[in-house]
N, C-alpha and C positions, 0 to 999 in steps of 0.2 A: 374596393381596395386594390391598389396597384401591385402587380406581381413583378418579381425579378427572378429570372431563371438562374439556376445554380451556376451556369457557365458564365453569367454576366456579373456575378457577385465579385467585388474587388476587395472590400474590407469589412470586417466586423469591428464593433467598438466594445471593448471590455471596460465596463463601468467601475470595476474594482469593488472595494469594500465600502467606500463612502465617497460622496461628492463634496464633503466639507473640507475646504482647503486647510483649516486649522488642525484637522485630525490627520492630514496626510503625513507630516513629519513623524508623528507618533507611530502610525501604522508602518511607515518605512523602517523606523528604528526597531520596532518590535519584531517584524518579520525578518529583518536582516539578522538580528540576534538568533531568532529561531532557526534560520537557515544555517548560520555558522555553527551553532550547537549541533544541529542535525548532521552536518557534514563531518565535523570533528569527531563526534561520538561514534558514528558509523565507520569512519576511516580507521579509528583506533581499534574497533572490533575486528575489522578485516586484517589490519597489520598484526594484531595480537595473535589471531588464529594462524596466520602465515609464518610468524616468527617463532612460535613456541611449539616444539615437537609434541608436548603433552596434549595439545589441542588438535592433534592430527587424527580426529575421529569423525565419523559421519555427523554427529550432532553439531559440531562446530563448523563442519563443511557447509551444512545447510544454513547455519547461523550467518556465516560470512556471505553467502548468497543473498540472504534476507537483507543484510546490511547494504550490500551493493545495490539491491533493488530499491531500498529506501533512499539511498543517495540519488539515484536516477530519478525517482518519483518527485522528490523535493526540487531537484534541479529543473525539472520540466515545467514547474508552475511558478515557484517563488521568484527566481531571478527576472523573469519576464514582467511580473507584477512590480518588482522594485524598479526596474528600468522605466516602466510606464509612469510610476509616481515621479521619478527623477526628471524625466523628459517631458512630462505632461502630455504624452502621446498615447492615447488609449487604443489606437487602431491596431488591428492584427489582420493579416491577409487571409483570404478564404482558405488557401492551401495551408498556411501556417496554423490557422484555427483548427482545421480538420486533422492536421498532423499532431498538434498538441493533444486534441481529444483522443486520438488513436493511441498515442504513447501512454497517456494517463490510464486508459482502459487496459492496455497490455500490462503495465506495471502493477495496477491495482489487482487485476486478475491473477498475475503471477504471485503477488503477495498472498492472496487467498490460497493458491495452490501450495506455496511453500510452507504455509502454516499447517496444512493438512499433511504434507510430507514429513514435517517435523513431529507431528503427532504420531505418525506411523513409526518414526525413529524411536520415540519414547516407548511406544508399545512393544517394539522388538527388544529394546534394551531391558525392559522390566519383565516382560512375559517370556522372553526367550533369550536370557542373558548369555548362555553358553554358545549360542549360535549367532550372536549379534554381529560380529565382524564377518561371519560367513554370509549371512543374509544381506547385510548392507555393505558389500564390498565396494571398492572405489568405482568400478565400472557401473554397477547398479545405481549408485548415488548420482553419478553424472547423468545417467539415463533418466532418472527421476526428475532432475532439474530441467533437462532438455525437453522431456515430455510435458512438464508443466509450462514451459515457455511455448511449446507448440500449440497446446490447447488454448492457452491464453491468447495467442496470436489469431487462431481460427475464430475464437469468440469475438475478438475485436474486429476482425475483418468482416464478419457478418454485419455488425452494427455500422461500420464505416461505409460499406457498399450500399446499405440501405439509406444512410445519410446523404450519400452522393446523389440519390434520386430525388431529393427534396428540392422544391422551388421556394424561394424566399421573398418576403415583402421588402419594401424599401427601408423599413425600420429594422436595422440590424444591430441594435444595442443589446448586449448581453449583460444582465445585472449580476456579474460574477467577476472573480479575479483570474479565472482561466476558462477555457472553452470546454464546458461540461456537456456531455451528450444530451441530457435532459433539457438544458437551456437552449441548445441549438435547435432541437426539435420544436420547442415552443415558438421559435421565430418563423417556422415554416408556414407558408400559406397553402401548401398542398396538403393532401390527406396524410395524416401522421398516425393513423390507427395501427398500421402494421408495425411501425417503428416503436410505438408505445407498448404494443403487445410483446414485441421481441425483448424489450428492456425487462419486463416483468417475467415473461416465460423463460427465456434463456438465462436471465439472471438468477431466477429461482432454481432452475435445474443446475446451473454451473456452481453457484454458491452453496446450494443445498447439498449437493454431493460432497463437497469439501467439508461443510459444516457437520453433516451427519457422520462423515468419516471420522472427524475429530471426536465427536460424541461417542461413537462406537469404540474408538481407540481408548478413550479415557474410562469407559465402562469396564473394558478388559483390564486396564491398568489398575483401577481401584479394586477390582475383584482380586487381582494378583497381590496387591499390597496388603489387603486385609488377611490374606492367607500367610503372610510373614509372621512367624511366632513372636519375635522380639519387637518391643516398641521402638528401639533405636533403629532397627532395620527398616521398619515402616516409615519412620521419619526421614531416613536417608533416601529411601526410594522415592518418597513423595517430593523431597527437595529437588531431585533431578528434573521434576516436571513443573516446579513452581514458576520458574521464569517463563517457560513456554505458555503455561496456562494463563499467566498474567497478560502476555502479549495477545493471546487469542481473545481474552475477555475485552481488552482494549480495542482491538481491531473490529471484532464483530459487534461490540457494544456501540461504537461510533457509527458503524455501517447501519445498524438498526435505527439509530437516531436519524440518520440521513433519510432512509426510506420512510420512517414514521413521519418525519417533519414534512416531506414532500406530499404525503397522503392527507394529513390532517390540517395542513396550513399552507397557504400560498403566499407567504411573505418572503420577498427577495432577501431581506437581511437575515431572517432566520434560516433560510436555505443556505446562504453563504456561510453562516456560522457552523451549520451542520457539516458542510463540506470541508471547512477548515478542520473540524474535529476528525474528519475521516482521512484527509489527504495530507495533513501537516502534523498534527499532534502525535499520532502513533509513531511516525517515522522519527520524531525527535526523542520520544521517551523509550523506544525499544532498546537502545544501547544502555541506558541507565538501568532498565529492568534487568537485563542480562548481566551487567557488570556488578550491580549491587547485591544480587541474589545468587551469584555464582562464585564460589570460592576459587575455582581454577581460573576463571576469567580475571578475577581480582589480582591473582598472583601474576598472570601473564601481562596485565596492564602495568603493574608496578615495575616489572622488568623492562617493559617497552618504553615507558615514558622517560626514564633517565637516558635511554639510548637514542631518543628522537633527535636531539641536537647533533649527534654524531652521524646521522644518516645524510 
C-alpha cells in the first residue's frame, strides 16, 4: 500500500451523508432547516438572557454560554456540508480538516464541561440557597467558564498534536459530513494504537469526571429535595432542575449511542447517524427544552419577540 506523508496531504474528501443524487436536495433542505432553527433558538436564548434583568443570575449566565457554544458547534459543521452539496465539491484541505476536527472537539468538550458547571449551579441553588449568590458570584462564574474552555482546549490540543504525527494513504475519503477524529485516524497508514488509546483513555477520564460530577450533584439535590416538608416545595425545587436534567439526558444519551455504535458496529451510515444525534440534534433541541420548561424564560421570550423588529 502506498503511503502519503502528512506534510504532502493536500485534500480530504468528505463523502457526506449519502452519494445518491436524488436524496441530496432533501438532505440539503432538512439540514438547512435544522441549522436555521438551531441558530434562531439559541440566539433568542442569548438575547433573552441579556435583555431581561430577571435573568441576571448564574443559572442563565451559564445557559447563555451553552447557547453560544451550540451556535458555534453547529456553524462549524453544517454550513460546510450544505456548501458541499450545493457546489458538489466534497474536498476539504488538510489544514481545514484538522482545524474543523479541533474546533468540534473543543466545542464538544466545552459543552460537556458547561453541563457539569450547570449541575453544580443547581446543587448550590438547592442545597445552599442562602449562599447561592455569594458562592456563585460573577467573577467565579466567569472563571468557571474560562477554566472549562482551558481544559477543553488542552484536551483537544493533545489529540490534534497526535493526529499531526500520522501518515496517510492515498485513499483520503472520509465517510462523514465533517472531519471527525475517529474517521481521520481510520485513514492513517501509520500506527494508530496510541491515538486510539488516547481517545478512550482521555475521553473516559475527561467525560467521566464531568458525568460523575453531575451524578454526585443530583444525588445531593435529590437528598435535599426529599427533606423539604411540603409537596409544593419539592415540586418547585425539582422544576428548577428539570430543564438541565433533560439536556444532560439528551447530551449523554446521544454520546453513549455514538460510542456504543462505534464499538458494536462498523457501518459508516450508522456511525454518521449516531454523530448527527450527537453534534446536531441536542444543539437544536436545547433552546426548546429550556424555553418550554422554564416559566421565567417563557416570559422573557414573550417580551423579546415583539421587540425584535425594533432592534
